[in-house]
N, C-alpha and C positions, 0 to 999 in steps of 0.2 A: 297195698298201704306203702306209699314212698315211707323211704326213711326219712326225710324231713316232715312228714307229719309225725310221724310217731316220735319224733324227738321233742316235735311240740308239744303233742299232748302228754309226756315226757313231763317237761317244761311245766305245763300248766297244772300237773297234779303234782310235783312236788316244789314249786313254789305259791301253790295256792290261788292264782288269778291269771288274769292274762297282761295285765301289766307287768306283772314282776316276770310271768315266762319273755314277754317281748324284752325287757331287759337283759334277763339272763342270756339269749338267743342272739343279741344284737340285733331286733329287727324293730318295726311297730307293730304297736298295740292292733291294730285292724290286720294287720297280715297274719299274726296270732289267731285273730279271729275268724279271718277267712278261712287258714289252715284246719281249725278246730270243726269249721263247717262242710268242709269240703268232706276232711276225715270223719265226721258223722254221717256223710251222704253215703260213703262209699264203704264203711259199715254196714249201717244202716242201725248205728248205737247212738243214743243219747250220752252224749261227751262232759255235757254242761248245762246248768241250770241257774234260775237265778234265784239268788237271796238276799233281800233287803238290799235289791237295786245292782246285785255284784254277780258275775257269773261265777262260778264255784263249781268243780269237777264233780261228776257223777260218782256213783260207787261203778259202774262199767267203767268210767276212766281210768280211775284207781285201779279195779280187774285187769284192764288191758294192761297198765303200763309195771305190774305185777307181773304178768306173763311175760311182760319182752324184755325184765330184767338180763335175764342169762341171754337176749341178743344184744343189747348195749356192753354185758359184761366181752363178750366174743369181740365185739368192735373195738371196746376198749382196748383191749391186749393187741389184739392187729396193728390199732393204729401204734399203738407202743414199740412193737416189734419193727414195722416199716420206720420208724423216729431211727430205731436203732441200728435199722439196715442203709437209714440215710447215713448217717454219721460212723459208718464201719465196724459197729459196738454188736453185731447178732453173735448169739453164743455159736449159732450154728443152722447146716440147712436143714437138719432135722428137727431141730425147736421152731424156723419158720414155717416149715411145713405142716406142722402139727397145729400151728395157730389159725393157717391156711384153711386148713382142711376140715378144724374144728368150726371157722366160719361160715364155711360154705355149706355144711351139712345142715346145722342151724341154720342158715336161708334158707336152706331146701326144704328142710322142716315146717318151718314158719308159713312157706308161699306154696307147699303142700296141703297143709291142715284149714290155710284160709282161715283163719285164726275160727276154726268151727267151735273154738270151746269158749267162745263169749259169753257173756253173763247174758241173762233175761233180759228183753229191749224195754227201753221205758217211755215208747213214744209217746205219751201223754202228756207229761211234765216238761217234756224236751223243749229249751231257749228257743230249737229253731224253726219254733208253729206258733210262735207268737206271730201278731199281726205289725207290718209296716215296718220290719228291719229296724224295730225299736232295738234291740240288742246290739246294731252297728255302735253306739256314739255311748264310751262310759257314761256311770250314772243314767243313764237312760230305762235301765231295765228296771223292771216291776218283781215280784215274787207272784206268781200264777195263784 
């Protein structure tokens, strides 16, 4: 799974909707929906469902984001360390190397696991299985 896709799923879960995720990520709502759909296909999981005409995160999406939190924490620390290096305020090479090793270990572990601990699949109620791409336009979705 691409990091950008995981960020989109995270924003969707944290912010509660595709419009909110789009604003938070600085991208269009249709781009968020497309990214969610691609992530669903790649993971073979339902990440969104419709409730009262609105796309909302599934329990699987929430679980995926919980599992990914350590990854986001390491990436945040690595980004902070990169900022410190850029402005010449890095503590020392040992601290920098530890952050980079930690990020590499976490990424390798996630890649090796292939997100094998993913929750049960919920294909039957998946929004991606609704007909005619009705999910693509805001407000056009209906609950199954």
